[in-house]
C-alpha positions in Angstrom: 0.0 0.0 0.1 1.1 3.5 -0.5 0.1 7.0 0.6 -1.5 6.3 4.0 -2.2 9.4 6.1 -4.3 10.7 9.0 -7.3 10.7 6.8 -11.1 10.1 7.3 -13.3 7.6 5.5 -13.6 10.1 2.7 -9.9 10.4 2.3 -9.7 14.0 3.6 -6.7 14.7 5.9 -7.7 15.1 9.6 -5.5 17.7 11.4 -4.8 16.9 15.1 -1.8 16.5 17.6 0.9 14.7 16.0 0.4 11.7 18.2 -3.4 11.5 17.2 -2.4 11.8 13.4 0.1 9.1 13.7 -2.1 6.8 15.4 -5.0 7.4 12.9 -2.6 6.8 10.1 -1.5 3.4 11.6 -5.1 2.5 12.2 -6.0 3.1 8.6 -2.9 0.9 7.7 -4.4 -1.9 10.0 -7.8 -1.8 8.3 -6.2 -2.1 4.9 -4.1 -5.1 6.1 -7.0 -6.8 7.7 -9.0 -6.5 4.5 -6.3 -8.4 2.8 -5.8 -11.0 5.6 -2.8 -9.6 6.8 -1.5 -7.8 10.0 1.6 -5.5 10.9 3.8 -8.7 11.1 3.4 -9.0 7.4 4.9 -5.4 6.6 8.4 -5.6 5.3 9.2 -1.8 4.6 7.9 1.5 6.0 8.5 5.0 4.7 7.5 7.7 7.2 7.2 11.4 6.5 7.3 13.6 9.3 6.8 17.4 9.1 8.9 18.3 12.0 12.2 16.9 13.6 10.5 17.6 17.0 8.2 14.7 16.4 10.9 12.0 16.0 10.8 10.7 19.5 7.1 10.5 19.5 7.0 8.7 16.3 9.5 6.2 17.4 7.3 5.5 20.4 4.1 5.2 18.4 5.8 3.1 15.7 6.7 0.4 18.4 3.1 0.1 19.4 2.3 -1.2 15.9 5.5 -3.0 15.0 7.6 -5.4 16.9 11.0 -6.9 16.3 12.2 -7.8 13.7 11.1 -4.3 12.7 10.4 -3.8 8.9 12.9 -1.8 7.1 12.3 1.9 7.6 13.1 5.2 5.9 12.1 8.5 7.7 12.1 11.8 5.9 11.6 15.0 7.8 10.4 18.5 6.8 7.9 17.6 4.2 5.0 20.2 3.8 1.4 19.0 4.9 -1.5 19.0 2.4 -5.3 18.7 3.2 -8.4 18.3 1.1 
């Protein structure tokens, strides 16, 4: 899958705290995985896009709530602009 974000059921971005947006994104990923008969243990690579360096620690904490060892390969990019519907 590609392009998952903190979006509602209509695909519109939901602006919230970083933590709530991150959880919403991972919950959206979980729904897609479940529909395919999969779960987070099946994920082999994750690309994370953070708007702010300050969110790094919070993201790492949240990431570990959804993924466990051995963690998927991960690339994290920081400083990308946010878009909304």
